[in-house]
Each structure stands twice: as C-alpha cells, then as structure tokens.
C-alpha positions as CSV (number, residue, x, y, z in Angstrom):
1,M,121.4,119.8,132.3
2,I,120.4,117.2,134.9
3,M,122.2,113.8,134.8
4,G,119.9,110.9,134.4
5,D,119.2,107.5,132.8
6,Y,119.8,108.6,129.3
7,P,119.8,106.2,126.3
8,D,122.7,103.9,125.8
9,C,123.1,104.6,122.0
10,F,122.4,107.5,119.7
11,I,121.8,107.1,116.0
12,I,122.7,110.7,115.1
13,G,122.3,110.8,111.3
14,L,122.3,111.4,108.6
15,P,118.7,112.0,107.5
16,K,117.8,109.9,104.4
17,A,120.9,107.7,104.9
18,G,119.1,104.5,106.0
19,T,118.8,105.4,109.7
20,T,115.2,104.2,109.9
21,A,116.1,100.9,108.2
22,L,119.0,100.5,110.7
23,Y,116.8,101.2,113.7
24,N,114.2,98.7,112.4
25,I,117.0,96.1,112.1
26,L,118.4,96.7,115.6
27,T,115.1,96.6,117.3
28,Q,114.6,93.1,116.0
29,S,117.2,92.0,118.5
30,S,115.7,90.7,121.8
31,E,118.4,92.8,123.6
32,V,117.2,96.1,122.2
33,F,114.4,98.2,123.4
34,D,112.0,99.6,120.8
35,C,111.2,103.0,122.1
36,P,107.6,104.3,121.4
37,V,109.2,107.6,120.2
38,K,112.0,106.9,117.7
39,E,113.1,110.5,117.3
40,P,112.6,112.4,120.6
41,N,114.9,115.3,119.4
42,F,115.4,116.2,123.0
43,F,118.9,117.6,122.6
44,L,118.1,119.7,119.5
45,P,117.8,123.5,119.7
46,E,114.3,124.9,119.9
47,G,112.6,125.4,116.6
48,V,114.6,122.9,114.5
49,T,111.7,120.4,114.2
50,P,108.0,120.6,114.8
51,A,108.0,117.6,117.1
52,G,110.0,116.4,120.0
53,V,110.2,115.7,123.7
54,R,111.4,118.8,125.6
55,N,110.8,117.8,129.2
56,Q,113.8,116.0,130.8
57,H,111.6,113.8,133.0
58,D,109.5,112.8,130.0
59,Y,112.5,112.1,127.9
60,V,114.2,109.9,130.5
61,G,110.9,108.2,131.1
62,L,110.7,107.0,127.5
63,Y,113.6,104.6,128.3
64,S,112.6,103.5,131.8
65,E,111.3,100.2,130.6
66,A,114.6,99.5,128.9
67,K,116.4,100.0,132.1
68,D,114.0,97.8,134.1
69,N,114.5,95.0,131.6
70,K,118.2,95.6,131.1
71,L,117.8,96.3,127.3
72,L,119.9,98.5,125.1
73,S,118.1,101.8,124.6
74,I,118.4,103.9,121.4
75,D,117.6,107.6,120.7
76,A,117.4,107.7,116.9
77,S,117.1,111.5,116.5
78,I,118.9,111.6,113.2
79,S,119.4,115.4,113.1
80,Y,121.9,115.5,116.0
81,A,124.9,115.1,113.6
82,H,124.1,118.6,112.2
83,F,124.4,120.2,115.6
84,P,127.8,119.8,117.4
85,D,126.4,121.7,120.5
86,S,123.7,118.9,120.8
87,L,126.4,116.2,120.7
88,E,128.4,118.0,123.3
89,K,125.4,118.0,125.6
90,I,125.0,114.3,125.1
91,V,128.6,113.5,125.8
92,K,128.4,115.5,129.0
93,V,125.4,113.9,130.4
94,K,126.1,110.4,129.1
95,P,129.9,110.0,128.8
96,D,129.7,106.2,128.1
97,A,127.1,106.6,125.3
98,K,127.6,105.0,121.9
99,F,127.1,107.0,118.7
100,V,126.3,105.7,115.2
101,I,126.3,107.7,112.1
102,I,125.5,106.6,108.5
103,L,127.0,108.5,105.6
104,R,125.6,108.3,102.1
105,R,126.8,109.4,98.7
106,P,125.9,113.1,99.0
107,E,124.4,113.6,95.5
108,K,121.8,111.0,96.2
109,L,121.5,112.0,99.8
110,V,120.4,115.6,99.0
111,L,117.9,114.5,96.4
112,S,116.3,112.1,98.8
113,Q,116.2,114.8,101.5
114,Y,114.5,117.2,99.0
115,Q,111.9,114.5,98.3
116,Q,111.3,114.0,102.0
117,M,110.9,117.7,102.6
118,R,108.4,117.8,99.8
119,Y,106.4,114.9,101.2
120,G,106.4,116.6,104.6
121,L,105.3,119.9,103.0
122,F,108.3,121.7,104.3
123,E,109.8,122.5,100.9
124,E,108.0,125.0,98.7
125,C,110.2,124.7,95.5
126,E,108.3,122.6,93.0
127,S,111.5,120.9,91.7
128,F,114.8,119.9,93.1
129,R,116.4,122.0,90.4
130,L,114.7,125.1,91.7
131,A,115.5,124.3,95.3
132,W,119.2,123.7,94.6
133,V,119.6,126.9,92.7
134,D,117.8,128.8,95.4
135,R,120.0,127.4,98.2
136,I,123.2,128.0,96.2
137,T,122.1,131.6,95.6
138,N,120.4,132.5,98.9
139,G,121.7,129.9,101.4
140,Q,119.7,128.4,104.2
141,P,116.0,129.2,104.3
142,A,115.3,131.9,106.8
143,S,112.1,130.4,108.3
144,G,110.2,127.2,108.8
145,N,111.1,123.8,110.3
146,Y,114.1,121.7,109.1
147,Q,116.0,124.8,107.8
148,F,119.2,122.8,108.0
149,A,117.8,119.9,106.0
150,R,116.5,122.2,103.3
151,N,119.9,123.8,102.8
152,Y,121.0,121.0,100.4
153,P,124.5,122.2,99.6
154,E,125.3,122.1,103.4
155,S,123.2,119.1,104.3
156,G,125.1,117.1,101.7
157,A,128.5,118.3,103.0
158,V,129.2,114.8,104.5
159,G,132.9,115.4,105.0
160,S,132.5,118.6,107.0
161,I,129.6,117.1,109.0
162,L,131.7,114.0,109.9
163,E,134.7,116.2,110.8
164,K,132.6,118.1,113.3
165,V,131.2,114.9,114.8
166,M,134.6,113.4,115.2
167,A,135.8,116.6,117.0
168,V,133.2,116.1,119.7
169,V,132.5,112.4,120.0
170,P,135.4,110.2,121.3
171,S,136.6,107.8,118.6
172,D,136.0,104.7,120.6
173,S,132.4,105.7,121.1
174,L,131.7,106.4,117.4
175,K,130.7,103.9,114.7
176,I,130.8,105.3,111.2
177,L,128.8,103.3,108.6
178,I,128.4,103.8,104.8
179,Y,124.9,103.5,103.4
180,E,126.1,101.8,100.2
181,E,128.0,99.2,102.1
182,I,125.9,98.4,105.1
183,F,122.8,97.4,103.1
184,S,124.6,95.2,100.6
185,Q,124.0,91.4,100.7
186,E,127.6,90.6,101.6
187,S,127.8,93.3,104.3
188,K,129.1,92.3,107.8
189,D,128.5,95.7,109.2
190,I,125.5,94.7,111.3
191,I,127.6,92.0,113.0
192,M,130.3,94.4,113.7
193,L,127.8,97.0,114.9
194,S,126.3,94.4,117.3
195,D,129.7,93.9,118.8
196,F,130.2,97.7,119.1
197,L,126.9,98.0,120.9
198,G,127.6,95.0,123.2
199,I,124.7,92.8,122.0
200,Q,124.8,89.3,120.5
201,P,124.5,88.8,116.7
202,F,121.0,88.2,115.7
203,E,118.9,87.2,112.7
204,F,117.0,90.1,111.1
205,R,114.8,91.0,108.1
206,M,115.7,94.0,106.0
207,K,112.7,96.2,105.2
208,K,112.7,99.0,102.6
209,V,111.3,102.2,104.2
210,N,110.7,105.8,103.3
211,T,110.5,105.2,99.6
212,R,110.3,108.2,97.3
213,K,106.9,109.7,97.1
214,E,104.9,112.9,97.1
215,P,101.2,113.7,97.9
216,A,98.8,113.7,95.1
217,S,96.8,116.4,97.0
218,K,98.4,118.8,99.4
219,I,95.1,119.7,101.0
220,V,94.3,116.0,101.8
221,H,97.9,115.4,102.8
222,R,97.8,118.2,105.4
223,L,94.7,116.7,106.9
224,I,96.0,113.1,107.1
225,I,99.6,113.4,108.1
226,K,100.2,112.3,111.6
227,D,100.9,115.7,113.1
228,S,97.6,117.3,112.1
229,W,94.9,117.9,114.7
230,I,92.4,116.1,112.5
231,F,94.6,113.0,112.5
232,K,95.0,113.2,116.3
233,L,91.2,113.5,116.7
234,F,90.7,110.5,114.4
235,R,93.1,108.4,116.6
236,L,90.8,109.1,119.5
237,L,87.6,108.2,117.6
238,V,88.8,104.9,116.1
239,K,89.7,103.5,119.5
240,K,86.0,102.6,119.7
241,I,86.0,100.9,116.3
242,P,88.0,97.6,116.6
243,F,88.4,96.9,112.9
244,I,89.7,100.3,111.9
245,S,92.9,102.0,113.0
246,P,94.9,105.1,112.0
247,G,97.4,102.6,110.5
248,H,94.7,101.3,108.2
249,V,93.9,104.8,107.0
250,R,97.5,105.7,106.6
251,R,98.3,102.6,104.5
252,F,95.2,103.2,102.3
253,Y,96.3,106.8,101.9
254,D,99.8,105.9,100.9
255,K,98.5,103.4,98.4
256,K,95.7,105.4,96.8
257,M,96.6,109.1,97.3
258,V,100.4,109.2,97.1
259,K,102.3,109.2,93.9
260,P,105.9,108.0,93.4
261,L,108.7,110.3,92.6
262,D,110.8,109.1,89.7
263,A,113.5,111.9,89.6
264,S,117.1,110.8,89.6
265,L,120.5,112.4,89.5
266,S,120.6,112.0,85.7
267,D,117.8,114.5,85.5
268,Y,120.0,117.2,87.0
269,G,123.2,116.8,85.2
270,E,123.5,120.5,84.3
271,L,123.6,121.4,88.0
272,E,127.0,119.5,88.4
273,I,126.1,118.3,91.8
274,E,128.6,115.5,91.7
275,K,131.4,117.9,91.0
276,Y,130.1,120.2,93.8
277,F,130.5,117.4,96.4
278,E,133.8,116.0,95.2
279,A,135.8,117.6,98.0
280,E,133.4,116.4,100.6
281,K,133.6,112.8,99.4
282,R,137.4,113.0,99.4
283,K,137.3,114.5,102.9
284,V,135.3,111.5,104.2
285,E,137.8,109.1,102.6
286,D,140.7,110.9,104.2
287,L,139.0,110.9,107.6
288,L,138.3,107.2,107.4
289,S,141.6,106.3,105.6
290,K,139.7,104.2,103.1
291,K,138.3,104.5,99.6
292,I,134.6,104.3,98.9
293,P,134.3,103.1,95.3
294,S,130.4,103.2,95.3
295,W,130.6,107.0,95.7
296,W,132.4,107.5,92.5
297,C,130.9,105.0,90.0
C-alpha cells in the first residue's frame, strides 16, 4: 500500500458504543477537521460494508484540507476494531497514528447493534430473540453486508476484540474508553483524550444520536434512506429549490414515519445474555487492570 498523508487519528469502534457522539464532540474543537465522510472504511476488506472509499488517492484527498490548515484529521470507520488485518495496514502506513476505541457493556451493545441492523434493513429476523438464537445456533450470517455486526455473540465479545486490538496497536498509540464512563456528567475522559490527541481542551455540547428506532414502512424506508438511487436523485433535484433540502426530508421522515424501539434487556432474560458475556467483561477488566462497576449493576 502506498504511503501518504493518512489521517492522524482513527476511531476504530465499537459500533453502537457512542462513536458518533464522540466524533461530534471532537469536531467541535477548532483544532479538529470535520471530514465530509465520517466513515470512509478504506482499510476494510471488500464486501464488509455497502459504502466506502476504495481509491487511495480519493481517500487521502478527503483529508487534504486538514493538512493545509494544520488540523487534526480523524477517520471514524468504526468497524476497524473487528478486523486486525485492517489495523495492521494502518499501523504500517501511518506508524504515528493515534487509535481510539470505545467499549460498552456487551449485553446492551449487541441489542443496540441489532436495532441498528434492523433500521438499516440488514437484519431479517423480526426480533432480537430470534436473531440471537439463530446466531448462537448457526453462527455468522453467510451473506449480506455487515455480517460481523449481525453475529451478535461475536460482535459483543468485547474482551476478545480488545485483546486483538492491543496485540496490533502500540500501547502508547491506543486510548481505550468506556461508554458508561465517558458520557457521564463527571467524566474527565474528554479532557484526557484531548491531551492524548495533542489538542487543547475545549468546550463542547453533548448531543444524543442514533436513538433506537425502526421504520414504520420498509418499502418507504428503502426509498428514502441515503444510499438509495431515489434519494441520490432527489439530492440533485432539490439543489434548485432553495427552501427544501434532503435534510428537511430526512428529518420529516424520522419524525413521521419512524417508530421508536422500546425493547430492553429485561425483555430477554431467558436468553441469559448477561451470563453469556461474563467472561468477556472480566477479560476487559483484566486487560485494563481496573473494575467497571457499571457493567455489573
């Protein structure tokens, strides 16, 4: 792979662990570049996701403005943590890169991942219960995008994932955050993260993103989600209508045609998910040499 002006920092995961919220916080700093493509997925294997930047010149070009203005650049492709080979490629082409990973209580993590997969129409099982039993029985789905994210017993294996990340990324280049800690009112993690990234502490607003939801109509959803050709065509048409934008349509859609998901862990007690992930949670505590009380209460 060609050496080049790659991003300074990589937020490598985990999906549904507050990575978008963290990215939104960091880009409020005047020293951080807000890339037009948050998740380029350049270093991922082919076929993992339906979207991404595959051309090396185009990928590096995403961050040219950051270089010109001496701003910190961030690739927030949050699936990298699941692919050690991808991390090895990054370390090779950008030896001084900084890596950030957020871990979340695995029981809640996988439920949130399931809900996201349903919203994106990647998950066919009508309930988390059915999806969990299917993956326990049959393993990772054999086809489709985000196969790794839909394999919930493995995507929630936070200890094993972290162990593989730590085996590839140098310890002084890796910042490990805990979802339940970083977004608490008394958290000082953002200040410490600023120091880790070499930027000054800054004031920020915390915004809740990616709340639990599912489409009221799958047919309409397929037409309106951003990757559909109809939505892309609409983007071209509304450029000539100054008071309407794709954002207006998306917000109207989310308000009127998306219903909230109210499922919680208590609804799936018989699956014994908490027991299933006990060893993974203890592995994280051992790797970090600290207890995480919020993962056990």
